[in-house]
N, C-alpha and C positions, 0 to 999 in steps of 0.2 A: 884361748880365752883368758887363761890365768895371767899371762904377761900383760895383756891389755888392761885387765881389771887392776892389777897391783900398781901399774904405772899411772892410772887415772886418779886414784884417790889415796889418801893417807888415813881416812876414816876407818878405824878399827871395826866398827859395827858394819859398815858396808862390806868390808873384806870378809868378815864372818858370815854374812848373808850370802856372799858370793861362793863361799866354801860349801854352804849348805846346798846351794844350786848345783855346784859342780859335783857333789857327792850324791845328788838326786834325793835329798832330803826335803821334806815340806818345810816351808817357813811359816812362822807364826803370824797371826794378824797384826801384832805390834811391829814385827819386821816389815810386813807389807806396807803398813802405814809409814814407817820410817823411810822406806824406799820411795814412796809417793811424795813425801814432804822434802826429802833431802837429796835424793840421788839425781844426778844429771841425766838427761834423756838418753844420751849415748851409752851411759852405764846400764840403764834398763834395757836398751836395745841389744847390748852384748850379752846380758843374761838371758834374754828371750831367745836370741839367735842360738845361744849354746843349747838350750832346751830343745828348740826346733831341730837342730842338726842331730842331736842324740836321738830323737824320735823318728825323723824322716830322712836322715842323710842330707845330701846336697839338693834334694827336691824342694821345690817351692810351690805352694798351692795358693791360688787366688779364687775368691768367690765374689762375683759381682751379681748383685740383686737389683732388680728394677721394680719399683713399686709405684702403682698409679693410685693415689689416694683420692677417692671421689669426695667432692665437697659440694656445698650448695652456693658457693661464691662464684 
């Protein structure tokens, strides 16, 4: 993950946030907002995948819900 993250951006704050994620530290609300506003979707996906692999290994879980919403229309 680290190689992909460092090659993706030169933004020091994004790299610092990635270091927090890598070290399993919580990020602040301001950092989360910064990710939302400035980070490319692939960058966010890499961070999320890193967390998923640390928690669950290479396993992938899917959840499919089917809801029938009754209406009067």
